[in-house]
N, C-alpha and C positions, 0 to 999 in steps of 0.2 A: 379428396376434397378438391372442388373446382372453384376458382376465383374468377370473377368478371371484373375487368378493369376498363374504365373510361378515363381518358386524359385529353383535356381540351386546353389548347394554348392559343392565345390571341395577341397579336401585335397591332397597335394602331399608331399611325404616323401623322405628324402635324401637316404634312404635305405629301403629294404623290412622290413615290420613290421607285427606283429600279431595283428589283430583288435579284441579287447575285445568286449563283447556284448554291443550294443548301444540301447538307447531309443530315438525314433524319435517323434517329435511333429510338424506335418505339416498339419494335416487335420483340416480344419475349423470346429468349433463346430456348433451345431444346437440349436437355442434358439428363443426367440420372436423377435429378431432383424435380424436374418439371417437364411437362409436355404441352406445348401450345395446341389448342384445339381449334380456335378461330382467331382471325386477325383481320382488321379492316383499317384503312387510313383514308380520311377525307381531307382535302386541301382546298382552300379558297383564298386567292383566285386559283382557278384550275391551272396546273403547271403546263408549260409547253411540252415537257417530257419528263418521264420518270424512269429510273433504272434500279432494280434491286441488285444487291451485291454483298459480298463479304469483304470487310475491311482487313487490314493487316493483322489485327488481333483475333480474327475469326468471328466478329460480330456481324449480324445481319443488319445492313443499312439500306436506306433508300436515297438515291441521288435524285434531286428535283431541280428543274430550271424553269425560268419564266420569261414571258414576253411582256412588253408594255410597262406602264407605270401604274402603281397601286398605292392605296392609302391604308390598307389592312392586309394582314396575313393570318389566317386561321387554320389550325391543324387539329384535327380531332381523330384520335386513335381509339379503337376498341379491341379488347382481347379477352379470350377465355382460356384459362390455363389450368391443367390438371396438376395438382401439387402431390408429389410422390414421397417426399422424404419426411416421414413421421419422426424418425430418430436421426438427429444430426451426427450421431456418433456410430452410425452403422458401418463401421469399417474396421479392418485389422491392420494396424500400422506395420510397416516393414521393420521388424525388431532390430535388424542390422543397421538401420538408418533412422532410428527414432530418438537419437541423442544428438546434441550439438557438439561440434559443428556438423550440420547435415551434409551428407555426401550424396549429391544428386546424380552422379555417374552419367549415364547416357542422356539424361534430361538437361545437362548443364548448359549446352548451347541454346536450347529453346527457352530456358528459364533466365538467361542472362539479363534481359530487360527488366525482369521483376526482382532483380537483386541490386540494381543500380540506385545509389543514393545521391541526391543533390548535395553539393558542398554546403556546409554550415559556415557561419561567419569566421573569417580568417583571424587567427590569433585568439579566438574565444574557445573555452572548453565546449566540447560536444556533449551538451546536456542530454540529448537523446541517447547517445551511445552509453553514457554513464548510467542512465535509467535502465537501458537494455541489459547492461551487465549485471545490475542488481536483480533484475527479474530472472535472468538466466541462473544466477547463483541460488536464488530462492527456490527455483524449480529443480535444482541439482542437474541442470542440463538436459532434462527430459522434455522432448519437443511438445507433445500434446498437453501435458500439465502446464507447461510454460504458456502456451497459447490461451488456455482457459484462464490462467491467473492474470495474464496481461489484459485480456478482455474485461475481466471483472475489475481489475485495478483502475483502468481508464474510466469505466462506468462509475465506480465508487468515488474516485477522486476529482473528476472533472464534471462540470455542469454541461448538460446538453441543452443548447439554445437554438432558436430559429433565427436565421439570418437571411434577409431578403437581398442583400447586396451580393453580386456575383463573385465567383472565384473561390479558391480554397486557401485558407491560411497555411502558412508554413508550419511544420510540426513544432518548431521552436516557439512560435507565437502561441499556438494552442497549449503547449505544455506550460509556458510562462503564465498565461492568463487563466489557466485551469478551467477553461470553458471552450465551447465551439459547437458549430452545427454538426450534423451527422457526418457530412463530408469531411470536416476538419478532424473529427475524432478518428474517422477511417484512415485519413492520411497519416495521422500520428501513429496509429496501430501499425500501418504498413512500414513506416520509417523505422520503428523499433525492430520489427521483424528483419528488415534488410540490414540493419546494423549488426544483427546476429547471424547473417548469412542465410536467412530463411526467405525463400521466394514468396513474394506477396504482391497482390494487385488490387486495383480499385474497381468497385462494382457499382453500377447504378441500376435502379429498378423501382419496385413498389413494395409497400408494406401494408398488410392488413393490420391497422393500428390498434383497434379497440378490443380485438378478441371475440367480438360478438357478431362478426360477419357484416359490419357496416363501417363506413368511413374508409380511411386509407390515405396514403400520401406518397409523393415521390420521395425516394429514399436512397441512401448510399451506405455501403459497408465495405468490408475487406474480404478477400479470399487468400488463403495460404495453400501452397502446394505441399502436401504431406505424402511422403513415399508410402505407397500401399493404399492410399485413399484418394489421391488426386487433389483437385482444387476443392477446398472446403471453406465455407463462409463463416465469418465472425463479425458480429455487430456490436462494437464498443459503446454505441449510444444507447443500447438496450441491455448490454451485458449478457448477450445470448449467442450461442452457436446457431447458425442459420438453419431453419427448418421450413415448415410449411407456410409460415406467414410472410416470407420474403419471395418476391418474384423477380428474378434477375433478367435484365434486358441486355446490358453491355458490360464487358470487363476489359480493362486495359492497364498498362503499366502506369499511366497517368490519368488523372481525373478528366482532363480535357478530352481524352479519347473515349469517354463514356457519356458526353453531353447529349441530351435528347435532340438538340438542334444546334448545328454548326453552320453559320452562314452570315453574310453581311448584306448591306443595301447601299445604294448610291443616292444621295440627295443633299443639296446645299442647305445647311442650317436647319436641318429637319430634326425634330425631337420625336421620341418614340415612347409609348407606354406599353407595358407588358402585363398580362394576367394569365394565370393558369389554374385549372381546377382538375383535381384527381379524385376518383372514387374507386374503391376496391370493395367488392361485395362477394359473399359466398353465393354460389349458384344453388338454388333450392331444387332438389331432385323432384321431378314430377311423380305424382302417385300413379301407380299402375292401375 
C-alpha cells in the first residue's frame, strides 16, 4: 500500500519579523515498516540556505536560515510512502529476554536515553510507577503481553481529545485527568514503560485516520525496543499496535525532539497566528 501525504503549515505575523534558523522534520523515515518513494519541501519566503542532515537521534532533518524581514512563513511538504508492515507482530521475540526486567545487554548504552524518567513530585507517591507495577503483575512479567495490555488499558480508561495548545502534559496530569491528546497518551505509555525498565521513545508522524483512504492527520505514538524485534510502535490513543496506517517521521527520547518545526523569530510586540492542514490518501494504482 502507498500513502500520499501533504502537510501545509503557515505562520502569519502582525508585523515583519526576522526568522531565526529553523529545523524542519517532515521527511518520512526509511525502515522495515516503510519506504519513502517521493519527498518535496517548498518554503516561502525562500531560505537563504538549506542543509539536510541527521540529528542526534538519527532523524532526517532540514536546517533552513533566512535573510531579511518577513510577515509570513509557509512550509508545504509532500511525500509518497510505501507501507510494508501488514502484520505489526511479524517478529520472534528473544525468549531469553522476553520477561521483565528486560536485559538489554549490548544495547544498554545506546538505549539509556530511552530509559530515563523525569522526576515526579517530591514527597508524593509515584502514581505512574504504582500503575506500572499493577500492569506488570497482571501480565505475569511477560513483555509483549504487557505492552498489548498497557496499550489497551490506556485506550479504554482515558479519553482521547484534541488539544490546540502546544506542549505535552506530564504523565501524572494525563493519568489524573483521565484524558489527553495523542501526544499526552503516548507520553504516559512511555513513562509506564520506563518505570518498568523498558526502553521507549516518542514518535511523530501521520495517520490515515478513516480507513477509507481519505483524510488523515498529524499524529504521535510510542515505540518500544523489544529484543528480537527492534523498535515497535504502539498507539494508545487508538489501542493499536502500529502497522500500515501510521507513517513515522521522527523519533526521540523526548517529544520536543520530534516536533515538525523548531525555531523562533525576532520582533518587538509581534503576535503570530498558526494554521496547519494535513491530508493522507492512498495512492490509486494506475490501470495497465
